[in-house]
N, C-alpha and C positions, 0 to 999 in steps of 0.2 A: 481342165485341173488335172494334177497328177495324181498317180494313183499313191495311197499313202505308203510310208515305210520310213525310213532315215534319213533325215537331210541334215547335211554337214556344212556349214557356213564358216568358209577358211580352207585352205588347200595346204597347210604344213605338215609337220611331221604326226601331230595328232591324228589329222585325217585320213593320213596313209595308214597309220597303225591301226586305225577303226576300221577301215576296209579289210584289212587282213584278219583282224582279231573276229569280226562280226561273222565272217564265214567261217572261221575255225570252230567258233561258237555254234556253229550249224543254223545260222539266222539267214535265212534264203529270201528274205524280203528286198525290194527295191531299195537303192544307197543312191543318194545324189548329193554331190560335191560342188558349192559353188566357190569361184574363186574372184577376185577382183583382178588378178593377173592374167595375162593372155598366155602363158604356158604352163604346163603340167606341173605338178609338185616338184620343187629342186632343194637340195643340200645349201644351207645358208652357210656353215661354218666356214666353209673354204673362202667365201666372200672377202674376209679379212685378212687373208693370209694366202694360200697358194693362187688363189685366182687373181689375185693383184698382181702377184709376180709371175702370171702367165703358164704357172705349171699345170693348172687345170682349166680347159676352155669350158665353154657352155655346154658341150657336149656330154662331158662328165657329171655335170650338175643333177639332172634328173634321179629322183629316188627310184622311179622304176620306169620302165618303158610304157608307151600309151598303149600297147597290148595287155600290160597288167590289168589295166580297169576295165577294159572289155570282157577278159577274160573271169574277173569277180563280179561281174554284172554291175558296175559301178557308172551312173552317169555322170560324167565330169562337164559341167557348165562353167566355160572359162570366160573372164572377162564379162562377169554378170555380177554385178553388187546387189546383196539382197538390202533392201531399204528399209523395212518393217518387218515386225513380227506380230502376230495376233494370237496369243495364246488359248485365248477362249474358243477360237476355230481351228487351232493350230495349223494356222498357215503362214508363210512367208512370202513376202512380196518383192519382187525386182520392178524394174521397167519394163522387162519382158514378159513378164506373166505372174502367176501366182501358183503356190506350191504348197500342196497339203502334207502333212507329217503327223507320223505316229509318235517318233522320237525326232529330237532335234538336239544336236550337237553344235554349241557355239564353241568355236575354235578359232576365234578372231583374233588371236595373238597380242600384239604392242605395238606402239608407234614410237620413232624417235622423239626424245623431249625436247623441244624448240629451245633455241636460245634466244630471249627477249631482247635483243640489242641492236642499235643501227648496223646495218650493213650484211646483216644475216642472209640476206635475200640477193646477195650479189652471185654474179657466176663464179664458179671456183669455190664456193663454199657448200660442204657436202655434208650428208648424214650417211648413215649405213643401215640398211635394214634390209633390201632386196635387192636382186641384180644389176637392175637398172641403177640405183646408187653406186653400185660397186664398178660398173661401167662407166658412170662418170668420173668416180675417183681415178681409175687406172687411165682413163684419158688423160686426167689432169696429171698424172704423175709421168708421162711421157714427157711433158715439156716443165714442169716446176722445176726451180732449183731449190726453193724454201717450202717446207711443210709446215703448217702449225696445226697441232691436235690439241682441241680442248676436250680435256677429260682423260684421266688417265685409269681409266677401267678397262676390262678386259679386251674391248673393241679397240680404245684407244691405244692401248700398248701393242696388239696385234698388227694394226696398220701402222704404227710407228716403226715395228721390227720391219715390216715388208717395204716401206720408205727408205728406211735406212740401208736396208740390203741392196737397194737400186742407186746407190749413192745419193741420196737426198739430204740435204740438211733439215733436219728435223727437230721440231721442239715440242715438246708436252706441256701443257698449262693445266693445272688442276687447283680448285680452292682447298681442296683436303692437305692434310699434312703427311698423307702418306699413299703411295700409288696403292689401287686398289683396295681401298681404305675400308668399304662395305663387305668384302668378301674374303679377306683372308686375315691372318695373324700378322700382327706387326712384323716378326722374324721374315715371314716371306715377302712382306712388302719391302723391306729393307733390301733381302736378297737381289730382288728384280729390279729395285731403283739401281741399285749399285751395279749391275749386269748390263741396264740398258746404258746407263752412262759411260760404261767402258766400251760399249758399243759406238758411241760418240751420239748418242740422242742427248740433247738438253731438255734435262727435267725441272721443271720449275713448280714448286707446289706453294701451297697458301697463295696463289695467284688468280687473281680475278680479269677477266677480258671486259672492257667496258664497250669497246666499239670496234667494228671492222670497217676498213676504210677500201674505197676502190678507184679505179680510174678506167673511165670508160665503160663502166658496168661491170669490170672484172675486178676480184679481189686485189689487192696491192699490199695492204698492211695491216697488222693486229694492234689495236692500242690496249695500253695497260693502265692502272688506275693513277699512276704517278704521271702520265700523258706521254712517257716514252712508247715509241712505235717498232713493231718487229714487221720485217720484210717478209710477206707470203704470197706466193701464187697460188697455191690451195690451203684450205683450212677446211679440216673435219671436225664436224662437230659431234663429241660422243659423250653426253652427260646423262645417259640413262634412258631409259622408256616410259611409256604412258599405256596402260592396258587399254586395249578397245573394249569399253564397256557400252558405247552407244546404243547399240541394237538392244541390248540386254536392260539400259536403264529406261528406253522405250516402252518395252514390254513390261515393265514392271516388276522386275527381278529386284532382289537384292543385291546392291553392290558396294562396297569397301575396299578400296585398293584394289579391284577387280570384280569380277563376279563370284559373287560369295555360292561357294558349294558346299554340301556336306563330305563325308568320308567316302560316299559313294560316289561323288562328282554330279550329284543331282543339286540344282539351282532349286530356288523357291518355288518352282513350279515343276511337278513330279514329270512332267513330260520333256523336260529341258535340261539338258547337259551342259557344262563347260570342262574345258580340258584346255593344257598347256599354260602359256604366259599370261593369260587373259583369267586364268581360274586361282581365286583366293581360298585356300583349302584348308581344313585341321592336318596337321602333320605330327605322327607319332615322334620322330625324329628331332621336332621342335617342341618338344613338350607339349604337345597337343594344340599348341597357339594355331592360329591361322598365318599361313605364309602363303607369298606367291612366287613360284619358282621359274627361272627361265631357265631351262634346260630341255635337250632332247631326251634325255630320260625320264625326266616328268612328263613330258607331252607323250612318249609312248606307253609309259606304264598306266598313265591315267587314261588313256584312251582303250587300254586293255580293261579297265574296271568298267569304263562306259559300255563295251560289248558285252561284258558279262552282266550288267544290268539291264540291257536292251533284250538280252536272250532270256532274262529271266533267272539269271544264275548270280545275284548279287553278291559283291566281295567287296570289303573296304579297301581303300589304297593305302598302302602300308610300305611301300617299297623304299629302301635306302636312297637317298639322294645322291646323286654323283654328278660332276661336272668336269670339265677339261677346259684348258687354253694353251695354244700354242703360239709361244712368244718367240722368234727368230728360232734359233736352235735347242729351244729350252721348251720342256713338255711339264705345264703345273697340272696335275690332276687332284682332285678335292672329292671325298667322300664324307658323309654325315653334314650337319648342322652344326657350326661351332658357336652359336649365340651365347650360351650359357656357360661355356668354358672358364675356367678359373687357374687352369693350369696348362702348361703346354710344355711337351717333352720333347727334345730334338731326337731324332734316328738318324744315324749317318754324319757326314761330316759337310757343314755348310760350306767352308772354304773349298771344297771339290766339285760343289755343284751339284750333289747328288747326295740328297736328305729328305727326310720327312719330318712333318711337325704332328704330334699326336696331343690332341686337346681333350682335356679331362675336365669334368665337374666332380671335384672329391676323386673319388678313385673310377669314377664312369667315363668310359671312353665315349666321347660325343661325335669326334669327327677326325680326319685325317686330311692333311694337304701334303701333298708328293711332288718333289721338284727331280725331273729326270729317274724316278724310282718306281715304274709301272708294278714291278713284284709288290711293293708296299701298297700301292693302290688297290690292286685286285685283293690281297690279304685283306685291306681294311674293310673292304666291301661285305667279304666273307665274316669277319669278327661283327660288325654292325649288324648283320643281318641274323647273325645266332646270338646277338646280345651279350658276346663275350668280351670283357673288358682285360686287357693284359695288364700286370702291374708295372709301374712306372720305371723299376729298375730293370725289369725284362724290355722295355722299350729302349731303354739306354745302353743296353747290353748288347754291340754287334754281334755276337757269339750265339745269342739266344735266337732260336728259330721259333718265329711267332707262328709259322703255320701249324707246330706240334700243338698249338692251344684249339684247333678246330678239329 
């Protein structure tokens, strides 16, 4: 049996940040990280963009070199799946053995939501979550003439932009009435829809897929509700993700749209934490309601909170949420959470493709979506962190310097 210490299940952004933060907190005990993949932790955002275009190869993906983990006295157990957690004895189990812990972090992430239709298992029908998925898509893009993407969220539109840049015929299908409907304001959806259409991407909203058809085991067509079929040599399904809660549920931890944690990222068991895409947490920027956020910022900042708790310096999670999505030549940067917004104010010129949408609830600033305006994005993070709300007329006035409020 291993010497007690910190055990991490999952090897994504939260795991790597925890290794850094624990040592910064002067925690000198053993740290063991388990990954079901056979490679060291790597960056995933490029997989839907530059990696597909061949601008970033696999050598540029690792978050840290292998030597980093040895220097931090972190034992990396690759290609080893944890199958069971026993909170009573503070032990995790794999096929290779059992490992005791004083503190356990579940950073199990999320998996692509499956599309339950006939033909989804055909060769050439892909999802995107890890580098193996990206490699399969990249291989398909080499020979495909027509690409169909099911889902007009961030991943779908990022892959669509990459495929179109490679000269492919690209169609995006989504059941919603606008692109990125769950994430951005209608004005932002409209601008990106128009921009993608202008680039030659066929976007069909309010559209459902009923079946995928193949020839000799490979995808050939996508069928729509009216019986019509679209040619496709490559299909990418991007209809959201499901948090990986299996271990937590088996361990008897509270789960609801993820692993339920408090403001210190602790689960219903005091010795077990959860962070990242799998963690459903109370967020002060969502009015205190429980949310599950899928972002690098959320994973890294929650890992810092976990490290502080392990070291006996508990502090609540209160970081401003921020996200980004690069789609073709355009950058979308989001700060805050706009769930409760009742008013949206434009700063800049939408026709120029350089603008921001400020989201207010009454006179309180809740969030900002910036399109090709990184300066606004950085200012928005500072404003929200400080709890400062500019007047709406100040936002609308291009001559007013928002940084003067900070």
